[in-house]
LUMMAR-785921 format. One record per residue (C-alpha): x, y, z; residue in one letter. Coordinates in Angstrom, 3 decimals, padded with zeros to 6 digits. Each point is the difference from the previous one (the first is absolute). Example, Ala and Ser with C-alpha at 12.3 -4.5 7.8 and 13.67 -1.06 7.14 Angstrom:
<nodes>
((012.300, -004.500, 007.800), "a")
((001.370, 003.440, -000.660), "s")
</nodes>
This chain:
<nodes>
((-001.438, -129.915, -229.049), "m")
((001.461, -001.712, -003.008), "s")
((000.112, -003.468, 001.722), "g")
((003.008, -001.099, -001.935), "g")
((-001.945, -001.771, -002.808), "i")
((002.424, 001.401, -002.678), "g")
((-000.389, 001.564, -003.391), "r")
((-003.196, -000.105, -002.016), "p")
((-000.207, -003.301, -001.896), "g")
((002.214, -001.836, 002.454), "t")
((-002.264, -000.405, 002.956), "w")
((-000.627, -003.622, 001.003), "s")
((-003.367, -001.042, 001.041), "w")
((001.330, -001.130, 003.434), "t")
((001.345, 003.583, 000.513), "a")
((-003.150, 001.627, -001.392), "s")
((-002.278, -002.088, 002.259), "l")
((002.086, 000.648, 003.007), "r")
((-000.174, 003.819, -000.541), "w")
((-003.746, -000.334, -000.659), "l")
((-000.392, -001.911, 003.201), "g")
((000.181, 003.234, 002.101), "r")
((-003.378, 001.036, -001.231), "y")
((-002.198, -002.891, 001.154), "p")
((002.200, -000.090, 003.101), "a")
((-001.138, 003.549, 000.814), "r")
((-003.688, -001.123, -000.387), "r")
((000.254, -003.393, 001.825), "w")
((-003.385, 000.368, 001.675), "r")
((-001.806, 000.494, -003.308), "a")
((002.013, -002.808, -001.450), "l")
((-001.058, -002.317, 002.767), "s")
((-003.566, 000.707, -000.655), "v")
((000.497, -000.695, -003.801), "v")
((001.757, -003.334, 000.730), "i")
((-002.711, -001.096, 002.489), "a")
((-002.843, 000.819, -002.513), "a")
((001.950, -001.939, -002.711), "m")
((000.377, -003.056, 002.188), "l")
((-003.665, 000.240, 000.923), "g")
((-001.025, -000.015, -003.717), "q")
((002.385, -003.054, -000.630), "t")
((-001.634, -001.994, 002.680), "i")
((-003.470, 000.811, -001.260), "l")
((000.826, -000.924, -003.606), "v")
((001.004, -003.366, 001.274), "l")
((-003.425, -000.474, 001.753), "l")
((-002.036, 001.305, -002.856), "a")
((-000.446, -003.189, -002.159), "p")
((-001.027, -002.370, 002.829), "w")
((-003.571, 000.976, 000.439), "p")
((-000.459, -000.721, -003.726), "m")
((001.586, -003.553, 000.528), "k")
((-002.492, -000.591, 002.810), "l")
((-003.044, 000.868, -002.189), "i")
((001.249, -001.892, -003.126), "v")
((001.239, -003.259, 001.688), "d")
((-002.349, -000.303, 002.989), "h")
((-003.157, 001.812, -001.031), "v")
((-000.297, -000.653, -003.640), "l")
((001.788, -003.278, -000.335), "y")
((-000.857, -001.410, 003.459), "g")
((003.501, -001.166, 000.911), "l")
((000.740, -000.871, 003.701), "a")
((000.461, 003.112, 002.098), "v")
((003.541, 000.056, 001.822), "p")
((000.067, 001.003, 003.707), "p")
((-000.769, 002.307, 001.672), "p")
((-002.723, 000.889, -002.518), "l")
((-001.447, -003.579, 000.207), "d")
((-001.987, 000.933, 002.977), "v")
((-002.270, 002.034, -002.230), "i")
((-002.504, -002.490, -001.126), "g")
((-001.899, 001.887, -002.687), "s")
((000.933, 001.093, -003.484), "v")
((-001.752, 003.317, 000.592), "d")
((002.284, 000.563, 002.946), "g")
((003.075, -000.744, -002.093), "l")
((-001.224, 002.416, -002.672), "l")
((-000.639, 002.841, 002.503), "i")
((003.480, -000.533, 001.383), "i")
((001.503, 000.027, -003.483), "g")
((-001.861, 003.068, -001.064), "v")
((000.620, 001.872, 003.294), "a")
((003.828, -001.014, -000.167), "g")
((000.100, 001.442, -003.509), "t")
((-001.659, 003.291, 000.960), "v")
((002.150, 000.334, 003.142), "l")
((003.289, -000.694, -001.841), "v")
((-001.047, 002.465, -002.781), "f")
((-000.734, 002.693, 002.620), "g")
((003.132, -000.505, 001.904), "a")
((002.054, -000.015, -003.177), "t")
((-001.567, 003.176, -001.276), "w")
((000.613, 001.685, 003.401), "a")
((003.600, -001.090, -000.003), "a")
((000.479, 001.039, -003.648), "s")
((-001.402, 003.515, 000.818), "l")
((002.086, 000.371, 003.065), "g")
((003.089, -001.191, -001.899), "n")
((-000.513, 002.368, -002.916), "e")
((-000.578, 002.928, 002.427), "l")
((003.085, -000.942, 002.001), "a")
((002.064, -000.448, -003.097), "r")
((-000.959, 003.434, -001.557), "i")
((000.774, 001.803, 003.354), "a")
((003.312, -001.878, 000.304), "f")
((001.026, 000.624, -003.456), "g")
((-000.909, 003.687, -000.074), "r")
((001.961, 000.535, 003.259), "r")
((003.158, -001.545, -001.579), "m")
((-000.417, 002.181, -003.147), "v")
((-000.274, 003.061, 002.023), "y")
((002.859, -000.933, 002.143), "d")
((002.179, -000.506, -003.055), "l")
((-001.267, 003.227, -001.567), "g")
((000.795, 001.911, 003.136), "a")
((003.543, -001.427, 000.043), "d")
((000.377, 000.846, -003.690), "l")
((-001.336, 003.532, 000.578), "f")
((002.245, 000.600, 003.134), "a")
((003.073, -001.173, -002.112), "h")
((-000.817, 002.439, -002.874), "l")
((000.154, 002.814, 002.538), "h")
((003.497, -001.094, 000.871), "r")
((001.319, 000.050, -003.598), "l")
((001.562, 003.114, -001.292), "s")
((-001.480, 002.567, -002.246), "p")
((002.370, -001.088, -002.683), "r")
((-001.567, -003.570, 000.144), "y")
((-003.484, 001.349, -000.389), "h")
((000.979, 002.388, -002.697), "a")
((001.052, -003.016, -002.151), "r")
((-003.233, -001.965, 000.480), "r")
((-003.494, 000.454, -001.361), "s")
((-002.488, 001.042, 002.587), "v")
((-002.716, -002.080, -001.731), "g")
((002.047, -003.111, 000.037), "d")
((001.114, 000.461, 003.632), "t")
((-003.718, 000.523, 000.897), "m")
((-000.955, -003.325, -001.600), "r")
((002.798, -001.803, 001.934), "r")
((-001.364, 001.451, 003.260), "v")
((-003.745, -000.539, -000.699), "t")
((-000.126, -003.046, -002.248), "t")
((003.229, -002.056, 000.074), "d")
((-000.140, -000.144, 003.733), "t")
((-002.871, -002.518, -000.504), "g")
((002.659, -002.641, -000.699), "a")
((000.354, -000.748, 003.681), "v")
((-003.726, -000.856, 000.161), "s")
((000.227, -002.060, -003.221), "s")
((002.984, -001.948, 001.198), "i")
((-000.980, -000.436, 003.641), "i")
((-003.724, -000.043, -000.138), "q")
((-000.804, -001.249, -003.441), "d")
((002.905, -002.474, -000.452), "a")
((001.787, -001.119, 003.140), "m")
((-003.033, -000.394, 002.342), "l")
((-002.157, -001.776, -002.574), "p")
((003.043, -002.278, -000.787), "a")
((000.363, -000.870, 003.626), "l")
((-003.730, -000.731, 000.597), "m")
((-000.020, -001.921, -003.413), "a")
((002.879, -002.147, 001.143), "a")
((-001.791, -000.782, 003.301), "i")
((-003.273, -000.538, -001.801), "g")
((001.599, -002.167, -002.662), "l")
((001.600, -002.285, 002.646), "v")
((-003.279, -000.294, 001.912), "s")
((-002.085, -000.726, -003.042), "v")
((002.569, -002.461, -001.428), "a")
((000.016, -002.015, 003.296), "l")
((-003.868, -000.149, 000.104), "v")
((-000.003, -001.019, -003.786), "m")
((002.597, -002.723, 000.773), "w")
((-002.270, -001.460, 002.701), "q")
((-002.893, -000.021, -002.491), "l")
((001.777, -001.226, -003.212), "q")
((003.897, -000.428, 000.035), "p")
((000.354, -000.628, -003.761), "a")
((-002.232, 002.829, -001.051), "m")
((001.883, 002.299, 002.582), "a")
((003.310, -000.839, -001.751), "l")
((-001.529, 000.706, -003.384), "l")
((-001.298, 003.306, 001.203), "s")
((003.435, 001.199, 001.168), "l")
((001.647, -001.038, -003.223), "a")
((-000.958, 003.344, -001.747), "v")
((002.297, 001.805, 002.404), "i")
((003.121, -000.834, -001.991), "a")
((-001.028, 001.658, -003.343), "p")
((-001.282, 002.974, 001.961), "m")
((003.542, 000.520, 001.438), "i")
((001.425, -000.230, -003.504), "v")
((-002.453, 002.653, -001.289), "a")
((000.924, 002.304, 002.893), "f")
((003.691, -000.374, -000.666), "k")
((-000.615, 000.882, -003.624), "r")
((-001.943, 003.148, 000.613), "f")
((001.306, 001.456, 003.248), "a")
((002.768, 002.181, -001.527), "a")
((-002.122, 001.374, -002.775), "p")
((-002.755, 000.856, 002.331), "m")
((002.507, 001.962, 002.215), "a")
((001.546, 001.743, -002.882), "e")
((-003.243, 000.888, -001.739), "q")
((-001.452, 001.209, 003.395), "g")
((002.946, 002.364, 000.481), "y")
((-000.301, 001.305, -003.599), "a")
((-003.765, 000.709, 000.650), "q")
((000.689, 001.887, 003.150), "q")
((002.655, 002.039, -001.807), "q")
((-002.377, 000.950, -002.808), "a")
((-002.763, 000.906, 002.319), "e")
((002.717, 002.118, 002.035), "g")
((000.689, 001.879, -003.253), "e")
((-003.753, 000.603, -000.430), "l")
((-000.100, 001.636, 003.362), "y")
((003.043, 001.969, -000.891), "e")
((-001.631, 001.469, -003.234), "v")
((-003.247, 000.876, 001.725), "v")
((001.758, 001.727, 002.936), "e")
((002.429, 001.993, -002.319), "r")
((-002.832, 001.141, -002.278), "q")
((-002.372, 001.006, 002.683), "l")
((002.633, 001.929, 002.035), "s")
((001.120, 001.852, -003.265), "a")
((-003.671, 000.759, -001.064), "m")
((000.491, 003.850, -000.339), "p")
((002.939, -000.558, -002.336), "v")
((-001.793, -002.786, -001.914), "v")
((-002.951, 002.370, -000.673), "q")
((002.088, 003.076, -000.654), "a")
((001.882, -001.905, -002.752), "f")
((-003.179, -001.833, -001.267), "a")
((001.902, -003.332, 000.589), "a")
((-003.093, -002.031, 001.089), "e")
((-000.024, -002.108, -003.057), "e")
((003.785, -000.865, 000.517), "a")
((-000.918, -000.935, 003.631), "g")
((-002.853, -002.208, -001.204), "d")
((002.325, -001.713, -002.521), "v")
((002.644, -000.576, 002.846), "r")
((-002.733, -001.378, 002.301), "f")
((-001.289, -002.346, -002.751), "s")
((003.572, -001.263, -000.563), "g")
((000.578, -000.830, 003.679), "v")
((-003.256, -001.605, 000.404), "t")
((000.646, -002.223, -003.010), "d")
((003.198, -001.107, 001.626), "r")
((-001.772, -000.584, 003.283), "a")
((-002.805, -002.004, -001.921), "l")
((002.666, -002.213, -001.776), "r")
((001.713, -000.720, 003.237), "a")
((-003.275, -000.913, 001.686), "t")
((-000.912, -002.326, -002.959), "i")
((003.346, -001.557, 000.285), "a")
((-000.200, -000.773, 003.653), "v")
((-003.619, -001.195, -000.412), "t")
((001.053, -002.384, -002.781), "a")
((002.726, -001.569, 002.115), "v")
((-002.469, -000.453, 002.846), "q")
((-002.680, -001.476, -002.285), "f")
((002.511, -002.524, -001.303), "q")
((001.011, -001.028, 003.459), "f")
((-003.684, -000.224, 001.216), "k")
((-000.965, -002.028, -003.135), "a")
((002.666, -002.633, 000.757), "l")
((-001.030, -000.154, 003.675), "i")
((-003.649, -000.463, -000.966), "g")
((000.897, -002.601, -002.625), "l")
((001.819, -002.061, 002.679), "a")
((-002.825, 000.149, 002.454), "t")
((-002.541, -000.797, -002.790), "a")
((001.909, -003.163, -001.029), "l")
((000.294, -000.966, 003.782), "g")
((-003.666, 000.362, 000.526), "t")
((-000.755, -002.059, -003.155), "a")
((002.219, -002.769, 001.312), "g")
((-001.689, 000.039, 003.388), "i")
((-003.480, -000.072, -001.442), "l")
((000.786, -003.076, -002.069), "w")
((001.788, -001.866, 002.822), "l")
((-002.681, 000.998, 002.548), "g")
((-002.839, -001.204, -002.263), "a")
((001.698, -003.224, -000.534), "s")
((000.414, -000.529, 003.777), "e")
((-003.760, 000.621, 000.634), "v")
((-001.053, -002.310, -002.952), "l")
((002.248, -002.602, 001.425), "a")
((-001.606, 000.281, 003.415), "g")
((003.195, 001.043, 001.743), "r")
((-001.224, 003.393, 000.931), "s")
((-003.310, 001.922, 000.523), "t")
((-001.532, 002.853, -001.770), "v")
((000.223, 002.137, 003.109), "g")
((003.655, -000.780, 000.466), "t")
((000.655, 000.839, -003.643), "m")
((-001.921, 003.314, 000.406), "l")
((002.025, 000.896, 003.096), "v")
((003.130, -000.929, -001.841), "f")
((-000.809, 002.198, -002.946), "i")
((-000.835, 002.876, 002.265), "a")
((003.434, -000.398, 001.683), "y")
((001.559, -000.258, -003.407), "l")
((-001.277, 003.574, -000.907), "a")
((001.361, 001.124, 003.460), "v")
((003.384, -001.652, -000.760), "l")
((000.453, 001.432, -003.321), "y")
((-001.107, 003.421, 001.340), "g")
((002.872, -000.288, 002.475), "h")
((002.447, -001.228, -002.686), "v")
((-000.944, 002.910, -002.151), "e")
((000.410, 002.401, 002.836), "a")
((003.503, -001.346, 000.582), "l")
((000.802, 000.483, -003.656), "m")
((-001.642, 003.487, -000.298), "y")
((001.706, 001.245, 003.158), "a")
((003.486, 000.096, -001.506), "p")
((-001.419, 001.376, -003.285), "a")
((-001.765, 002.805, 002.067), "t")
((003.170, 000.696, 001.883), "a")
((001.921, 000.152, -003.179), "q")
((-002.408, 002.533, -001.527), "q")
((000.337, 002.107, 003.149), "a")
((003.770, -000.247, -000.055), "r")
((000.147, 002.636, -002.740), "g")
((-001.793, 002.421, 002.294), "s")
((002.152, -001.053, 002.898), "l")
((003.080, 000.723, -002.133), "r")
((-001.195, 003.453, -000.734), "r")
((-000.551, 000.694, 003.716), "v")
((003.385, -001.374, 000.928), "r")
((001.543, 002.237, -002.673), "e")
((-000.917, 002.965, 002.261), "i")
((000.550, -001.573, 003.305), "l")
((003.580, -001.247, -001.057), "d")
((000.865, 003.614, -001.033), "a")
((002.302, 001.131, 002.711), "q")
((-000.626, 003.539, 001.314), "p")
((002.909, 002.285, -000.951), "e")
((-000.432, 001.893, 003.137), "v")
((-000.753, -001.728, 003.399), "a")
((000.659, 000.396, 003.744), "d")
((003.474, -001.209, 000.698), "l")
((000.740, -002.061, 003.107), "p")
((000.249, 002.208, 003.017), "g")
((-001.804, 002.915, -001.576), "a")
((-001.444, 002.504, 002.473), "v")
((-002.762, 002.552, 000.094), "e")
((000.707, 003.411, -001.212), "l")
((-001.579, 001.837, 002.948), "a")
((001.231, 003.643, 000.190), "r")
((001.102, 001.664, -003.153), "v")
((001.991, 003.302, -000.144), "d")
((-000.091, -000.108, -003.877), "g")
((003.724, -000.017, -000.932), "a")
((000.287, -001.939, -003.295), "v")
((003.428, -001.042, -001.520), "v")
((000.687, -001.908, -003.283), "l")
((003.646, -001.291, 000.062), "e")
((001.487, -000.978, -003.383), "d")
((-003.207, -001.612, -001.158), "v")
((-000.074, -002.208, -003.265), "v")
((-003.353, -001.450, -001.084), "f")
((-001.695, -001.067, -003.261), "g")
((-003.102, -001.860, -001.077), "y")
((001.871, -002.406, -002.369), "e")
((003.364, -001.767, 000.516), "p")
((003.042, 001.953, -001.427), "e")
((-002.211, 003.076, -000.608), "r")
((000.273, 002.271, 003.053), "p")
((-002.378, 002.939, 000.271), "v")
((001.764, 001.582, 003.079), "l")
((003.855, 000.073, -000.213), "r")
((001.697, 000.765, 003.226), "g")
((-002.489, 002.527, 001.406), "v")
((000.802, 001.580, 003.247), "s")
((-002.421, 002.539, 001.580), "l")
((-000.826, 001.370, 003.417), "e")
((-003.241, 001.546, 001.134), "a")
((-000.089, 001.644, 003.575), "r")
((-003.033, -000.293, 002.092), "p")
((-002.770, 002.397, -001.224), "g")
((001.996, 000.808, -003.206), "e")
((-001.920, 000.189, -003.309), "t")
((002.079, -001.314, -003.002), "i")
((-001.166, 000.295, -003.560), "a")
((001.235, -002.732, -002.436), "l")
((000.060, 001.211, -003.568), "v")
((001.393, -001.516, -003.236), "g")
((-000.989, -001.408, -003.404), "a")
((-002.463, -002.767, -000.259), "t")
((001.753, -003.236, 000.814), "g")
((002.604, 001.689, 002.216), "a")
((-000.851, -002.108, 003.024), "g")
((-002.133, 002.388, 002.108), "k")
((-002.873, -002.264, 000.777), "s")
((002.236, -002.922, 000.451), "t")
((002.012, 001.950, 002.642), "l")
((-002.953, 000.967, 002.129), "v")
((-001.410, -003.619, -000.269), "g")
((003.119, -001.196, 001.950), "l")
((-001.018, 001.989, 003.084), "v")
((-003.169, -002.106, 000.844), "p")
((001.748, -003.181, -001.399), "r")
((-002.083, -000.522, -003.127), "f")
((003.352, -001.645, -000.994), "f")
((003.377, -000.374, 001.587), "d")
((003.233, 001.361, -001.643), "p")
((002.357, -002.408, -001.654), "w")
((002.734, 001.690, 002.012), "s")
((000.297, 002.867, 002.309), "g")
((-002.387, 000.908, 002.728), "r")
((-003.048, 002.094, 000.907), "v")
((-000.099, 001.228, 003.511), "l")
((-002.586, 001.603, 002.215), "i")
((001.251, 001.823, 003.121), "d")
((003.356, -001.858, -000.498), "g")
((-001.408, -003.590, -000.348), "r")
((-000.263, -002.027, -003.101), "d")
((-003.713, -000.214, -001.001), "v")
((000.426, -003.746, -000.418), "r")
((000.432, -000.206, 003.787), "s")
((-003.615, 001.135, 000.473), "f")
((-003.251, -001.941, -000.269), "r")
((-001.428, 000.810, -003.489), "l")
((-003.449, 000.916, 001.381), "a")
((001.392, 002.408, 002.698), "s")
((002.358, 001.501, -002.654), "l")
((-002.826, 000.711, -002.426), "r")
((-002.134, 001.491, 002.804), "r")
((002.613, 002.582, 000.248), "a")
((-000.145, 001.035, -003.719), "v")
((-002.837, 001.628, -001.801), "a")
((-000.292, 000.140, -003.666), "v")
((-001.964, 002.371, -002.355), "v")
((000.145, -001.101, -003.648), "l")
((-000.440, 001.886, -003.258), "q")
((-003.196, -001.965, -000.679), "e")
((-001.525, -000.658, 003.417), "p")
((-001.627, -003.390, 000.435), "f")
((-003.432, 000.349, 001.667), "l")
((-002.307, -003.005, 000.897), "f")
((-003.668, -000.182, -000.851), "p")
((-000.791, 000.664, 003.621), "l")
((-001.237, 003.125, 001.774), "s")
((002.221, 003.064, 000.135), "i")
((000.367, -000.325, 003.726), "a")
((001.235, -003.749, -000.452), "d")
((002.487, 001.106, -002.672), "n")
((001.424, 002.761, 002.250), "i")
((000.244, -002.379, 002.986), "a")
((001.507, -002.778, -002.162), "y")
((003.447, 000.259, 001.634), "g")
((-001.598, 000.413, 003.430), "r")
((-003.190, -002.043, 000.151), "p")
((-000.870, 000.855, 003.736), "g")
((-000.088, 003.784, -000.643), "a")
((-003.044, 001.962, 001.102), "s")
((-002.215, 002.022, -002.155), "a")
((001.476, 003.260, 001.578), "e")
((003.508, -001.179, -000.795), "q")
((-000.973, -000.879, -003.639), "v")
((-001.634, 003.438, -000.425), "e")
((002.916, 001.885, 001.521), "a")
((002.346, -001.780, -002.471), "a")
((-002.328, 000.967, -002.905), "a")
((-000.088, 003.575, 001.118), "r")
((003.883, 000.219, 000.251), "t")
((-000.012, -001.418, -003.586), "a")
((-002.429, 002.571, -001.331), "n")
((-002.507, -002.875, -000.677), "a")
((-002.733, 000.704, 002.477), "h")
((-001.688, 002.589, -002.037), "e")
((-000.657, -002.176, -003.083), "f")
((-000.725, -003.045, 002.080), "i")
((-002.668, 001.997, 001.761), "s")
((-001.717, 000.774, -003.245), "r")
((-000.264, -003.770, -000.954), "l")
((-003.419, -001.595, 000.366), "p")
((000.795, -001.926, 003.181), "e")
((003.246, 001.872, 001.076), "g")
((002.550, -002.336, 001.473), "y")
((-002.264, -002.999, -000.436), "a")
((-000.152, 000.449, -003.728), "t")
((001.246, -003.072, -001.753), "v")
((002.279, 000.909, -002.839), "i")
((000.370, -001.898, -003.264), "g")
((002.601, -002.530, -000.862), "e")
((003.441, 001.547, 000.230), "r")
((-001.668, 003.327, 000.948), "g")
((-001.389, 000.356, -003.487), "a")
((-002.884, 002.197, 001.417), "t")
((002.418, 002.618, 001.134), "l")
((002.327, 002.497, -001.816), "s")
((003.763, -000.517, 000.131), "g")
((000.446, 002.901, 002.388), "g")
((-002.642, -001.491, 002.330), "e")
((001.507, -003.407, -000.082), "r")
((003.380, 001.386, 000.768), "q")
((-001.253, 001.982, 003.152), "r")
((-001.654, -003.129, 001.290), "i")
((003.409, -001.724, -000.461), "a")
((001.603, 002.802, 001.814), "i")
((-002.554, -000.208, 002.826), "a")
((000.683, -003.791, 000.189), "r")
((003.755, 000.729, 000.496), "a")
((-000.718, 002.749, 002.479), "l")
((-002.141, -002.353, 002.099), "l")
((002.631, -002.784, -000.097), "k")
((002.370, 002.522, 001.612), "d")
((003.101, -001.740, -001.149), "a")
((003.388, 001.756, 000.654), "p")
((001.294, -000.756, -003.416), "i")
((-001.781, 001.214, -003.080), "l")
((000.403, -000.966, -003.775), "i")
((-001.844, 002.193, -002.566), "l")
((000.356, -001.362, -003.475), "d")
((-001.053, 002.655, -002.624), "e")
((-002.967, 001.013, 002.132), "p")
((-000.959, 003.104, -002.154), "t")
((001.188, -000.852, -003.529), "s")
((-003.386, -000.472, -001.511), "a")
((-001.829, 002.842, 001.549), "l")
((-000.965, 003.436, -001.073), "d")
((001.603, 003.193, 001.638), "a")
((-003.057, 000.713, 002.247), "q")
((-000.276, -003.533, 001.334), "t")
((003.746, -000.169, 000.383), "e")
((000.015, 003.031, 002.231), "s")
((-002.564, -001.677, 002.236), "l")
((002.033, -003.146, 000.068), "l")
((003.224, 001.771, 000.727), "l")
((-001.447, 001.743, 003.014), "e")
((-001.148, -003.468, 001.189), "a")
((003.395, -001.580, -000.834), "l")
((001.743, 002.708, 002.188), "e")
((-002.149, -001.006, 002.854), "r")
((000.603, -003.693, -000.653), "l")
((003.846, 000.409, -000.274), "m")
((000.265, 002.157, 003.147), "a")
((002.353, -001.831, 002.486), "g")
((000.350, -003.020, -002.277), "r")
((003.061, -001.277, -001.889), "t")
((-001.362, 000.197, -003.561), "t")
((001.154, -001.279, -003.359), "f")
((-001.944, 001.723, -002.713), "i")
((000.426, -000.970, -003.791), "i")
((-001.188, 002.836, -002.159), "a")
((000.767, 001.849, -003.225), "h")
((-001.956, 003.098, 000.570), "r")
((002.052, 002.875, 001.337), "l")
((-002.783, 001.219, 002.283), "s")
((000.382, -003.255, 001.975), "t")
((003.777, -000.393, -000.285), "i")
((000.834, 003.534, 001.209), "r")
((-001.584, -000.680, 003.382), "r")
((002.511, -002.842, 000.722), "a")
((002.765, 000.621, 002.427), "q")
((002.312, -002.012, -002.277), "r")
((-000.312, -001.166, -003.585), "i")
((001.869, -003.182, -001.059), "v")
((000.477, -000.516, -003.698), "v")
((000.115, -003.598, -001.329), "l")
((001.425, -001.028, -003.410), "d")
((000.205, -003.403, -001.214), "q")
((-000.177, -001.317, 003.631), "g")
((002.562, 002.235, 001.453), "r")
((-000.174, 003.145, 002.228), "v")
((001.649, 002.588, -002.182), "v")
((-001.021, 003.190, 001.847), "e")
((-001.629, 001.128, 003.245), "q")
((-000.731, 003.279, 001.566), "g")
((-002.551, 002.739, 000.228), "r")
((-001.878, 001.358, -002.980), "h")
((002.093, 003.164, -000.454), "r")
((003.366, -001.693, 000.617), "e")
((-000.913, -002.631, -002.727), "l")
((-001.122, 002.696, -002.489), "i")
((003.193, 001.823, 000.560), "a")
((002.166, -003.142, -000.496), "a")
((-001.372, -000.344, -003.545), "g")
((-000.134, -003.815, 000.076), "g")
((-002.627, -002.625, -000.417), "h")
((-002.552, 001.726, 002.089), "y")
((000.460, 003.266, -001.703), "a")
((-000.575, -001.629, -003.447), "r")
((-003.092, -001.881, 001.238), "l")
((-001.272, 003.308, 001.514), "h")
((000.628, 001.771, -003.370), "d")
((-001.688, -002.629, -001.956), "l")
((-003.162, -000.003, 002.075), "q")
((-000.017, 003.822, 000.005), "a")
((000.149, -000.067, -003.694), "w")
((-002.645, -002.616, -000.214), "a")
((-002.331, 001.997, 002.224), "d")
((000.483, 003.196, -001.932), "e")
((000.120, -001.249, -003.546), "r")
((-003.433, 000.387, -001.861), "p")
((-001.718, -002.990, -001.257), "p")
((001.082, -001.426, -003.452), "a")
((-001.996, 001.533, -002.826), "g")
((-000.834, 003.479, 001.805), "m")
((-000.190, 002.781, -002.319), "p")
((003.058, 002.169, -000.295), "a")
((-001.549, 003.095, 001.406), "q")
((-001.210, -001.811, 003.043), "l")
((003.375, -001.735, 000.410), "e")
((001.643, 003.454, -000.065), "a")
((-002.565, 001.371, 002.629), "a")
((000.713, -002.970, 002.173), "a")
((003.701, 000.639, -000.300), "s")
</nodes>
């Protein structure tokens, strides 16, 4: 996907355009229509001034009519032909212009959506660690806005430049036939335009990138503030959010003004060059007419072509400027596309078809930052259908360990095996289909409850969805909702309680029916009554599955067939609950600390109540 362009800031235009070329190539039919419409417009523009010459020279001034129009004997007939020709050319030009605009919009949008789809797909292949380090708001802007760079460069810069080059050559040849000296003077303005472009190309590219970065930061602030709205309101931090928003909008405004100022200077110089060229042509043309070496009609045609010529020249100058502006957005898109997935299918990877559920970690070492391992030589074996509880202090490596099983990341050294085979030998999609995950804070989409439950199995029937919900102790509360399973829940499940969201997540895992199950603190934030309902549902979910459960609550840990204790990235103990308590090691200390915290009265409780509680 990266295309070999290189590091940000080092991409050559040749390499960038070669990479971008895949998008118009995908839409070659639409591109053909656009080019045909542009060529039609170019031809019609060349024809447009000639009816006016016929009227001025041969109707108004009575000059001799050249063949084949000399067969028309009357002035009225020539006038009718001139007027009709003007109307016909105008109508044809209007139709071609409309068709060209519609074709360009469709072609440009298709390319933008193609690039957006590629970027979105690539984001899916990047690891959770990559996404944790990036702002969601900024990433959204890159997908939804910066992808417009492909349209700006191909549709708004390259195609107009191509048509402008064709039109410029065509018009220049016609002008040369009319007045060679005036044609040469008309083309003299190109040199200062090129100098102006070279002067402003780099500043336009840099200022364009700075503007996109500033607007990306604006998206980031908005997304962060809105997603944290309950916390913002709870801490009365609305004013601080407003100040932060004002600051980032000021930076975005300054960046926009800076890029606009550069563009204005460039356009002013281009306009000055064309104005001077036009003034020179008017002086020389008037001299030719007064000297009798040219006609008024010829001069009017030449001036009409001069406007067309300078329009093409300006298009050629503005095209690189447009591309330079879009290069900032393109750079932001490529920064994501050039990010290599940390986990990908290896050559020769096979489908993970039948799974017994034996999971083995062999001397695994892994960390998120170089030279800072989180797991240090961890070895662990889970037999098919066995439930293993992972316990330890915060930062001990529990979530990191279970994240290796579905290959959210790969170990620096050591291996993770399923049924005796390295997980890297399986295709990633088939591996993750074999693993179901229930998180401490279940993520629910703003879809119907049925769609949320069937998320991991989209083709599931309504009966299968309901059966999973019943097993997860969720059917009763779902049935009480206004539209039952068709009820659309709020963003992130905000319209449901924590226990209800968790039971839907369990139903989703049940319906997926994966042989390997990961439960990451599924009951830590729930009250005792809700927890009892969930534990019953979890027992049904874990039945017959190899299960890794991360938990601190003893009610959950005791049910595990084996408890593995992690400390600073190492396995320091493992065994059953009673065995580990008797051993008096890490687990026993964690157990005693939790038991003390559960039984200790709240701080500030009156002495008599504390004594009663004891």
